[in-house]
C-alpha positions in Angstrom: 9.4 59.5 -13.5 5.8 60.8 -13.2 2.5 58.9 -13.6 2.1 60.8 -16.8 5.5 59.7 -18.1 4.7 56.1 -17.2 1.4 56.2 -19.0 2.8 57.8 -22.2 5.9 55.4 -22.2 3.6 52.4 -21.8 1.3 53.7 -24.5 4.0 54.3 -26.9 5.7 50.9 -26.4 2.5 48.9 -26.4 1.3 50.7 -29.4 4.5 49.8 -31.4 4.2 46.1 -30.3 0.5 46.0 -31.2 1.1 47.5 -34.6 3.8 44.9 -35.2 1.5 42.1 -34.2 -1.3 43.3 -36.5 1.0 43.8 -39.3 2.5 40.4 -39.2 -1.0 38.9 -40.2 -0.2 35.6 -38.4 -4.0 34.9 -38.1 -7.1 36.0 -36.3 -6.0 35.1 -32.8 -2.7 37.1 -33.0 -4.3 40.1 -34.8 -7.1 40.0 -32.1 -4.6 40.1 -29.2 -2.8 43.0 -31.1 -6.1 44.9 -30.9 -6.4 44.0 -27.2 -2.9 45.6 -26.7 -4.0 48.6 -28.8 -7.0 49.1 -26.4 -4.6 49.1 -23.4 -2.4 51.6 -25.3 -5.4 53.9 -25.9 -6.4 53.8 -22.3 -2.8 54.7 -21.3 -2.9 57.5 -23.9 -6.3 58.8 -22.7 -5.1 58.8 -19.2 -1.8 60.6 -20.0 -3.6 63.0 -22.3 -6.1 63.7 -19.6 -3.5 64.3 -16.9 -1.4 66.7 -19.1 -4.4 68.5 -20.5 -3.6 67.4 -24.1 -7.0 67.6 -25.7 -6.0 66.6 -29.3 -4.3 63.4 -28.0 -7.3 62.7 -25.8 -9.7 63.1 -28.7 -7.7 61.0 -31.0 -7.5 58.1 -28.5 -11.1 58.3 -27.6 -11.8 57.6 -31.3 -9.1 55.0 -31.6 -10.3 53.1 -28.5 -13.6 52.6 -30.2 -11.9 51.3 -33.5 -9.7 49.0 -31.5 -12.6 47.6 -29.5 -14.2 46.9 -32.8 -11.0 45.1 -33.8 -11.3 43.0 -30.7 -14.8 42.2 -31.4 -14.1 41.3 -35.0 -11.1 39.1 -34.3 -11.6 37.6 -31.0 -15.4 37.6 -30.2 -17.4 37.5 -33.4 -17.7 34.0 -35.0 -16.7 34.1 -38.7 -19.4 33.8 -41.0 -19.3 30.5 -43.1 -17.4 30.9 -46.5 -19.6 30.2 -49.5 -17.7 29.1 -52.5 -19.1 30.2 -55.8 
């Protein structure tokens, strides 16, 4: 198995697990860690795409890593604003 294969298989499996974690909606912490896993998946896709000269996949995951980092920020780093009842 080549480095490209390892990157792409890790990216695929971790992306599936991350998607499942986010879709379960078990709370901010689990969702946030799902986004962390999405970030690692994007890094693996970017690496595999770069090594195999797959520009569309590289472009997609450069965008997705930004979205996933925002998810990490939103669910694990940012403090929730106080809820105001009305």
